[in-house]
N, C-alpha and C positions, 0 to 999 in steps of 0.2 A: 154837370161835372160829377164824376163818381164820388160816392161817399161810403167808404168802407175802411175798416181797420185791418192792416196787414202786418203779420209778424214775419220778420226776416231772420232766419237762422243760417248764417254764412260766416265761416271763419276767416276768410280773406278780406282784409280791409277794403281793397280796391273793388272787389266784387260787391261787397255789402254797400259801399258808397254808391256804386253805379245803380244798384237796385233801388236804394233809398231815393236818389235824385230822380230816377225815372218814374217811380211810383208817385212821389210827391208832385212832380210836374203834371201827372195825370189826375191829380186831385185826391189821391189816397192818403190816409193817415198811416204812417209807418212807425212800427215799434221794433226794438231789437231785444226786448226782454219779455218774458211770459206774463208780466204783471198786466192785469186788465183783461178785457175780452177782445176777441178777434173774429173777423169774418173769414179769413184765409191765412194760411201759413205757407211761406216759401222756405223749403228746407233743403240745404245742401246735404247730399248723401255722404260725402267724404269729409267729415270733420274729425279732428284728432281726439277730443275728449269724449264727447257724446255725438256719435255719428247720426246721420239722418234716419237710419233704420231704428236705432234705439230711441231717438227723439219721437218718432212716430208712435212707437209702442207706448211711450209714456203719455203722449197726448191721447191715444185711444183708450188707455187704462183710466184716465181721469174723467169722471162724470161731467165736469165742466167743459171739457174739450173733446169729448168722444166723437162728436159729429162735425168737428171743425173741418173745413175743406183744406186739404193738405196737398201741396204740389212739390214733388221731388225735383231738385235741381241737380243735374249730374253732368260731369265731364265725359261720362261714358255714353256715347251716342248710339251704341248698338241696340237693336230692337230687343234682344233678350233682357237687357238691363231695364228698359222701359217696362217690359212685361213683368219683370220681377218687382219693380216698384209698385205697379198696379196690383199685383197679387198680394203684396205685403199690406195693402190698405191705403196707399196714396190715391188721391182722386185723379191725378194727372201727373205728367212729368214733362220737363223741358230740358234740352241738352245745352250745355255751354260749348262754345259761345252761342248765345241766343240773339235773335233779332228783336229789338225793342218792340216793334209793332206786333210780332208774334206773341211775345210775352203779355203785352197789354190785351190783346184779343183773347188769349187763353184766360186771363184773370177775369175779364169782363164776362166771358161765357160762363165760367164757373160761378161767379157771383150771381149772375142772372138765374142760373139753375138753382142755386141755394135759395134765392128769394122766392122763386116759384114753388119750391118744395115747402117753404114755411107758410105759404098762404093757402 
């Protein structure tokens, strides 16, 4: 079973709960605050107070989270939006609505890549 800590930054309660339940069912530890350390962050791009773009800038500016694997979650499924997310420094992106299997495969791949880079 996977063993990783995942940060969820999502402003809609239903979406956040869906992500939390899905990830915990897959064996991941989920947090919704930046306290502690994480292996991966799922960040909604369209949040009202601190959007995903600004959240990523903050994470990349902090020495403790500079190399954190960050996935953009977006309701904008157009290819240019995904390219913009990657160009901004996200490691990957996934469009809403997403398929659970697709999300879990993406997370597993990114975490495996992270582990291989750390060894």
